[in-house]
Every structure is written in structure tokens, then in C-alpha cells.
C-alpha positions in Angstrom: -37.9 -49.9 -7.3 -36.8 -48.3 -10.6 -37.4 -44.8 -9.3 -35.1 -45.3 -6.3 -32.2 -46.4 -8.3 -32.5 -43.6 -10.7 -32.6 -41.2 -7.8 -29.7 -42.8 -5.9 -27.6 -42.7 -9.3 -28.4 -39.1 -9.8 -27.3 -38.4 -6.1 -24.1 -40.3 -6.6 -23.5 -38.3 -9.9 -24.0 -35.0 -8.1 -21.8 -36.0 -5.2 -19.1 -36.6 -7.8 -19.6 -33.6 -9.9 -20.0 -30.9 -7.3 -16.6 -31.3 -5.7 -15.1 -31.4 -9.1 -16.8 -28.2 -10.0 -15.7 -26.6 -6.7 -12.0 -27.6 -7.4 -12.2 -26.2 -10.8 -13.5 -23.0 -9.5 -10.8 -22.8 -6.9 -8.1 -23.3 -9.5 -9.6 -20.7 -11.7 -9.7 -18.2 -8.8 -6.1 -19.0 -7.8 -4.8 -18.5 -11.3 -6.5 -14.9 -11.4 -5.3 -14.2 -7.9 -1.5 -14.8 -8.6 -1.4 -11.2 -9.9 -0.8 -9.0 -6.8 -3.5 -6.2 -6.6 -2.9 -3.3 -4.2 -5.8 -1.3 -3.7 -4.3 0.4 -0.6 -1.6 3.0 -1.0 1.8 2.1 0.9 1.9 3.2 4.5 4.9 5.4 4.1 3.3 7.7 1.3 4.4 11.2 2.1 2.8 14.5 1.2 4.8 17.4 -0.5 5.1 19.0 3.0 7.0 15.8 4.2 4.1 14.5 6.5 2.8 11.1 6.3 -0.5 10.9 4.3 -1.9 8.5 6.7 -1.3 10.7 9.7 -2.9 13.6 8.0 -6.0 11.5 7.1 -6.3 10.3 10.7 -6.0 13.9 12.0 -8.7 15.1 9.5 -11.0 12.2 10.5 -10.5 12.9 14.2 -11.5 16.5 13.8 -14.6 15.4 11.8 -15.5 12.9 14.4 -15.3 15.7 17.1 -17.6 18.0 15.1 -20.0 15.2 14.4 -20.0 14.1 18.0 -20.8 17.7 19.1 -23.6 17.9 16.6 -24.9 14.6 17.8 -24.9 15.8 21.4 -26.7 18.9 20.4 -29.4 16.9 18.4 -29.9 14.4 21.4 -30.4 17.4 23.8 -32.9 18.9 21.3 -34.6 15.5 21.0 -34.9 15.3 24.8 -36.5 18.7 25.1 -38.9 17.8 22.2 -40.0 14.6 24.1 -40.5 16.6 27.3 -42.7 19.0 25.4 -44.7 16.5 23.5 -47.5 14.4 25.0 -47.0 10.7 25.6 -49.3 9.9 22.7 -47.6 12.5 20.3 -44.4 12.3 18.5 -43.5 15.2 16.1 -42.0 14.6 12.8 -39.1 16.9 13.7 -38.3 14.5 16.6 -38.2 11.6 14.2 -36.0 13.7 11.7 -33.6 14.3 14.6 -33.4 10.6 15.4 -32.6 9.8 11.7 -29.9 12.6 11.8 -28.4 11.1 15.0 -28.2 7.7 13.3 -26.6 9.1 10.2 -23.9 10.8 12.3 -23.4 7.7 14.3 -22.8 5.6 11.2 -20.5 8.4 9.7 -18.3 8.3 12.8 -18.3 4.5 12.9 -17.3 4.3 9.3 -14.4 6.5 9.8 -13.2 4.6 12.9 -13.3 1.4 11.1 -11.4 2.7 8.2 -7.9 2.1 9.8 
């Protein structure tokens, strides 16, 4: 019986201490978050030529996406041709490299699209 009472007391103490620690952490975080932190530039930031910086970034990203998509299409066609050439039991290292490159291009495009 003595062991059970010790365990139940320890549980009760933990149940009282954990919420108090959580509340202390929340107040500590709140005091540090009172200072406004602006990691993003304002939306109306203009370049010396008068154009919006965001519009120029979007335009550049769009052009990069088009180039990457074209490259991905070429790699996919090349990969398809390699698969047709190879036997069903053979997969060349260049085919695997092409798959890795397609994956990298996909991640690059996805990252640009998620930015804004």
C-alpha cells in the first residue's frame, strides 16, 4: 500500500506542476513576442525604376518556372525513351539520375509557387 500512495502523490504533484510550468512558459513567450518582428518586406516596396518589387519577383519566378517545366518535360521524354530501350530487368543509372533531376525540378517549382 505504501508504494501506491507514493505513486499517487507523485502523480498529483506532476499534475499540479506541469500546468504551472506551461503557464510560466506561455508568459515568458508572450513577453518576448510583444516586440513586433517584421521578417517580410512591406508589400508596397518599390524598386528604383518605380515597379513593385513583389511584381518583379513574381515575374522572375514565373519565367524560372517555365524554364524548369520545359526542362522537366525534356527529361521525362528522355526517361521514357530510356525505359523503352532498356530491358524490363535493367534500369540504367542515367535513368535514375533523370528521375532525381525531375524530382529536384519539381521541388524547386513547388517552392517558388508556395512562396507567395
